[in-house]
C-alpha positions in Angstrom: 29.7 -22.3 22.6 32.6 -24.8 21.2 35.9 -23.5 19.9 34.4 -24.8 16.5 31.8 -22.5 16.4 34.0 -19.4 16.6 34.5 -17.8 13.1 37.5 -16.0 12.1 36.8 -12.3 11.2 38.8 -10.2 8.7 40.6 -7.0 9.9 37.6 -4.5 10.5 34.7 -7.1 10.8 32.6 -8.3 13.3 33.2 -11.9 14.5 29.7 -13.5 14.5 28.7 -16.8 16.7 28.5 -19.6 13.7 24.9 -21.2 13.3 25.5 -24.5 11.6 22.9 -26.1 9.6 22.4 -30.4 9.3 23.4 -32.1 6.6 21.2 -30.9 3.2 19.7 -28.6 5.0 21.1 -25.8 3.2 19.4 -26.4 -0.1 16.4 -24.2 0.5 18.5 -21.2 1.6 21.0 -21.8 -1.4 18.3 -21.7 -3.7 16.8 -18.0 -2.3 14.9 -18.7 0.9 16.1 -16.8 3.7 14.2 -18.6 6.4 15.7 -21.4 8.7 13.5 -23.3 11.0 14.6 -24.9 13.9 14.7 -28.5 13.1 17.3 -27.4 10.1 19.7 -26.5 12.7 22.7 -28.7 14.0 21.7 -28.1 17.8 24.8 -30.4 18.8 27.1 -28.3 17.1 25.5 -24.6 17.6 23.1 -25.2 20.2 19.8 -22.6 19.9 19.9 -22.0 23.6 23.2 -20.3 23.2 21.8 -17.9 21.1 19.8 -14.6 22.7 16.4 -13.6 20.7 17.3 -11.2 17.9 21.0 -11.8 18.1 23.4 -12.2 14.9 25.1 -15.2 13.7 26.8 -16.3 10.6 24.9 -19.2 8.8 26.9 -22.2 7.8 26.6 -25.4 5.9 27.8 -28.7 7.4 30.6 -28.8 5.6 31.7 -25.2 6.9 30.6 -23.1 3.7 29.2 -19.5 4.7 25.5 -19.2 3.7 24.7 -15.7 5.1 24.2 -13.5 8.3 21.0 -13.7 10.0 19.1 -12.7 12.9 18.4 -15.9 15.6 15.4 -16.3 17.8 15.7 -19.5 19.7 11.7 -19.5 20.5 10.5 -19.1 17.2 10.0 -22.0 14.8 11.7 -19.7 11.9 15.0 -19.8 14.1 17.0 -17.6 11.9 16.2 -15.2 8.9 19.1 -14.2 6.6 20.1 -10.8 6.4 23.1 -10.8 3.9 24.7 -13.5 1.8 27.9 -11.6 1.4 30.5 -12.4 3.9 31.9 -8.6 3.4 28.6 -6.8 4.0 27.5 -7.6 7.2 24.9 -6.5 9.3 24.7 -2.8 10.6 23.2 0.6 9.5 25.1 0.6 6.5 23.4 -2.7 5.2 20.2 -1.2 6.3 20.5 2.1 4.6 21.2 0.0 1.2 18.3 -1.9 1.6 16.3 1.0 2.3 17.6 3.2 -1.1 17.1 0.2 -3.2 13.3 -0.2 -1.9 12.9 3.4 -2.3 14.4 3.2 -5.9 11.6 1.0 -7.0 8.7 2.7 -5.5 10.1 6.2 -6.8 10.2 4.5 -10.2 6.3 3.2 -9.7 4.5 5.9 -7.5 4.7 9.8 -8.6 3.4 10.4 -4.5 5.0 9.3 -1.6 2.1 7.3 -0.6 2.8 3.4 -0.6 4.7 0.5 1.0 8.1 1.4 1.5 9.5 -1.7 2.6 7.7 -5.3 2.4 10.1 -7.8 4.7 11.4 -10.4 3.1 10.5 -9.1 -0.5 12.9 -6.3 0.3 15.6 -8.4 2.0 14.5 -6.9 5.4 12.8 -10.0 7.0 10.5 -9.0 9.2 10.5 -5.1 8.9 7.4 -3.3 7.1 7.1 0.2 6.5 4.5 2.3 5.2 5.0 6.0 4.0 2.5 8.4 4.2 4.3 11.7 3.0 6.7 12.8 5.4 5.5 10.3 7.9 6.5 6.2 8.2 4.6 3.8 10.0 7.3 1.2 10.9 6.3 -2.5 12.0 8.8 -4.5 13.6 7.7 -8.0 13.8 10.6 -10.2 14.6 12.8 -10.1 17.7 15.8 -9.6 15.1 14.0 -6.5 13.9 13.5 -5.3 17.3 16.8 -5.6 18.2 18.0 -3.2 15.1 15.0 -1.0 16.1 17.7 2.3 16.7 19.7 1.4 13.4 16.5 1.0 11.6 15.3 4.8 12.6 18.9 6.3 12.0 18.8 4.2 8.5 14.8 5.9 7.7 16.3 9.2 8.9 19.0 9.1 6.5 17.5 7.6 3.5 14.0 9.3 3.7 14.5 12.4 5.9 10.9 11.8 7.5 9.0 14.6 9.9 7.2 11.8 11.6 8.3 8.1 12.4 5.8 6.0 14.4 6.9 2.2 15.8 3.4 0.3 15.3 4.1 -2.7 17.1 0.7 -4.3 17.9 0.4 -7.3 15.6 0.0 -10.8 16.5 3.0 -12.0 15.2 5.0 -10.2 17.9 3.4 -12.4 20.4 5.0 -15.7 18.6 8.4 -13.8 18.5 8.0 -13.3 22.3 7.5 -9.4 21.7 5.5 -6.8 23.3 3.1 -5.0 21.9 3.0 -1.0 21.6 2.6 2.0 19.7 5.0 5.0 19.8 6.1 7.9 17.9 10.0 7.5 17.5 10.2 11.2 15.7 7.5 13.5 15.9 4.2 13.6 17.4 1.9 10.8 17.3 -0.8 11.8 14.6 -4.2 10.1 15.0 -5.0 9.4 11.5 -2.7 9.4 8.6 -3.4 11.2 5.4 -3.5 8.8 2.1 -3.5 9.8 -1.6 -5.1 7.4 -4.0 -6.2 8.1 -7.6 -7.5 11.4 -7.4 -9.0 11.2 -3.7 -7.9 12.1 -0.6 -8.5 10.1 2.4 -7.4 9.8 6.1 -7.3 6.7 8.2 -6.7 6.0 12.1 -3.2 5.1 13.3 -3.2 4.1 16.7 -6.9 3.0 16.3 -6.5 1.3 13.1 -6.1 -1.8 11.4 -2.2 -2.6 10.3 -0.6 0.4 9.6 -3.6 2.4 9.1 -4.1 1.7 5.3 -4.1 -0.7 2.7 -1.9 -0.4 0.1 -1.9 -3.6 -0.9 -5.4 -3.6 -2.9 -4.4 0.4 -5.0 -3.9 -2.0 -8.0 -6.9 -3.9 -7.3 -9.3 -1.0 -6.7 -7.9 0.9 -10.3 -8.6 -2.1 -12.1 -11.9 -3.3 -10.9 -13.7 -0.1 -10.1 -13.0 0.6 -14.1 -15.7 -2.2 -15.0 -18.0 -0.4 -12.7 -21.7 0.4 -14.5 -23.0 4.0 -14.8 -25.5 4.9 -11.8 -24.7 1.2 -10.2 -25.5 -0.2 -6.6 -22.1 -1.1 -4.8 -21.7 -3.0 -1.5 -18.7 -2.9 0.1 -18.6 -5.3 2.7 -15.6 -5.2 5.3 -15.1 -1.8 4.0 -13.2 -0.2 7.2 -12.4 3.2 6.1 -14.0 3.0 2.7 -11.2 2.7 0.1 -13.3 0.7 -2.3 -16.6 2.3 -1.7 -15.7 6.0 -1.8 -13.4 5.1 -5.1 -16.8 4.0 -6.4 -19.0 6.8 -5.1 -16.7 9.0 -6.9 -17.3 7.2 -10.1 -21.0 7.5 -9.7 -21.8 4.9 -7.7 -24.7 4.5 -4.8 -22.6 3.0 -2.3 -23.4 1.1 1.4 -20.5 0.4 3.1 -20.9 -2.4 5.7 -18.3 -3.0 8.6 -18.6 -4.0 12.2 -16.2 -1.3 13.6 -18.4 2.1 14.3 -14.9 3.7 14.5 -14.2 2.6 10.8 -17.5 3.5 9.5 -17.2 7.3 10.8 -13.8 7.5 8.8 -16.0 6.5 5.9 -18.5 8.9 6.2 -15.7 11.4 6.8 -13.5 10.4 3.6 -16.7 10.3 1.6 -17.3 14.2 2.5 -13.3 14.9 1.7 -14.3 13.6 -1.6 -17.5 15.5 -2.2 -19.9 12.4 -2.5 -21.7 10.1 0.2 -22.0 6.4 1.5 -24.4 4.9 3.4 -23.1 2.9 6.4 -24.1 -0.3 8.0 -22.5 -1.4 11.0 -23.3 -5.2 11.4 -21.5 -8.5 11.5 -21.0 -8.8 7.8 -22.2 -12.2 7.6 -25.3 -11.3 9.9 -25.9 -7.9 7.4 -25.7 -10.1 4.2 -28.2 -12.3 5.2 -30.4 -9.6 6.4 -30.3 -7.7 2.9 -30.7 -11.2 1.2 -34.0 -11.7 3.5 -35.1 -7.9 2.9 -34.9 -8.7 -1.2 -32.1 -5.9 -1.6 -30.0 -6.0 -5.0 -26.3 -4.3 -5.6 -24.9 -4.3 -9.1 -21.5 -4.5 -7.6 -20.8 -6.5 -4.4 -17.2 -6.3 -3.3 -15.9 -8.6 -0.2 -12.6 -7.9 1.6 -12.4 -9.4 4.4 -9.7 -10.3 7.1 -7.6 -13.3 7.1 -9.6 -16.4 7.9 -7.1 -18.4 7.6 -4.0 -17.7 10.1 -2.7 -21.0 10.8 -2.3 -23.8 8.1 -4.5 -26.4 10.6 -7.5 -23.5 10.3 -7.3 -24.3 6.4 -10.7 -26.4 6.3 -12.9 -23.8 8.2 -11.6 -21.1 6.5 -12.6 -22.4 3.3 -15.8 -23.1 4.5 -16.5 -19.6 5.4 -15.2 -17.9 2.2 -17.4 -20.5 0.5 -20.4 -19.2 2.2 -19.4 -15.2 2.2 -19.1 -15.5 -1.6 -22.5 -17.6 -1.5 -24.4 -14.4 0.7 -22.8 -12.1 -1.8 -23.7 -13.7 -4.8 -27.6 -14.2 -3.4 -27.6 -10.1 -3.3 -26.4 -9.8 -7.1 -29.0 -9.1 -9.8 -29.0 -11.9 -12.6 -26.5 -10.1 -14.4 -23.9 -8.7 -11.3 -20.4 -8.0 -10.9 -18.5 -9.7 -8.0 -15.4 -8.5 -5.9 -14.1 -11.7 -4.0 -10.8 -11.4 -2.0 -8.7 -13.5 0.3 -5.3 -12.3 2.3 -5.0 -15.6 3.8 -1.5 -16.6 2.3 -2.6 -20.7 3.5 -5.2 -20.2 0.7 -4.2 -20.8 -2.8 -5.5 -18.7 -5.4 -7.3 -22.1 -6.8 -9.0 -22.9 -3.6 -10.6 -19.4 -3.8 -11.8 -19.9 -7.3 -13.1 -23.1 -5.9 -15.0 -21.6 -2.9 -16.2 -19.0 -5.7 -16.9 -21.7 -7.9 -19.1 -23.8 -5.2 -21.1 -20.7 -4.7 -22.1 -20.2 -7.4 -23.1 -23.9 -8.3 -25.1 -24.0 -5.1 -27.1 -21.4 -6.1 -27.7 -22.2 -9.4 -25.3 -19.0 -10.8 -22.8 -19.2 -13.7 -19.7 -17.4 -13.0 -17.3 -16.2 -15.4 -13.8 -14.6 -14.0 -12.9 -11.5 -15.7 -10.0 -10.3 -14.1 -7.4 -11.6 -11.6 -5.1 -9.4 -9.1 -3.1 -9.4 -6.3 -0.9 -7.1 -4.2 0.1 -3.9 -5.5 3.6 -3.8 -7.0 5.1 -1.8 -3.6 4.2 -5.5 -2.0 6.7 -7.4 -4.5 6.5 -10.8 -4.2 10.0 -13.1 -3.3 9.8 -16.0 -6.0 11.5 -18.0 -3.3 9.1 -17.6 -0.7 5.8 -18.2 -1.5 4.2 -16.4 1.7 4.9 -13.3 0.4 2.3 -13.9 -2.2 -0.7 -13.5 0.0 -3.7 -11.3 -1.8 -5.8 -12.6 -3.7 -8.8 -11.2 -6.0 -11.2 -12.2 -8.4 -13.3 -9.9 -10.8 -16.2 -12.1 -11.8 -19.5 -11.7 -13.6 -22.3 -13.8 -11.9 -25.4 -14.8 -14.2 -28.1 -17.4 -14.0 -27.8 -20.2 -15.7 
């Protein structure tokens, strides 16, 4: 690296190589964003190939103004992510402990029990890091090379701030492939549990960990479940599509509903059945492709008063938006066909490439195709333990609408 790219350091500080941005490419970072894309880097002055994946750098504007400390991955489209904007607050365990304490203070204010997302990546100024808390068990996801490089420091910081009995690194998401990282699941402290326990409302659940989705549970829907299920009619017939381990369905059954859960995973449905039993209720289960199952239920003239569709992301990349929007329209249409003349629909999407208005448009088009009138009764997003970073639209990913569907 050239001499011009070598910063000076104050006594006691580490000297990091400089990552210099092109002219005017500092505006988005200065406005609060944490990502730096590879085409924003002045690679003539500071070649990206000089950096190892996960290594640290001091980011500067083309005029030499310090913008922050970041970790770098030259193999990724997002070439760097800001960790600190204060020149005197360098990356390390001290910074991680501070960020974790701030994150914990928010969750302790919001939740009386320790079951929540403790760290939500960029929204907690820890880009690439997700930590879900299940009492004394922490499930950690390192989504980037930068966070993988700080794995030992992250573990030490979590032990200092939370003092957990078990820490599991569940690093098996597809996002790691984009960062050139291997997939693995391991217990860094304690024994690797097969399941994690979750308390939500007055219900007690268990969710599979190693074989489960994401970190095992979807805390992000908790607020929507509480709000939307409060509208359940007495004795309602409820269909929970893409049910996973039965969060929506079991809570609905506890409210007095007759519930059917549909999922393509036999393991998930077995867990849903056990979760219902733990809470003194029962749910019917049906293993099938959800689209095919909805068509079959319609052919059998089945009707449900309340239908929940909470699918996985249909749009993982922006270029898939067209096909994804068509899938959401078809799914909503299939769901509406199962409603009586006056029924309720919960329609969700976790695709951050799908704008809320696009999901609403898919719902409206599905209704018009069937000659139905749709009214939106409530709008939901991710729960407050998944805060939104106002400068990073990708952190606002979950959309949910509670709709009344009637005949014209």
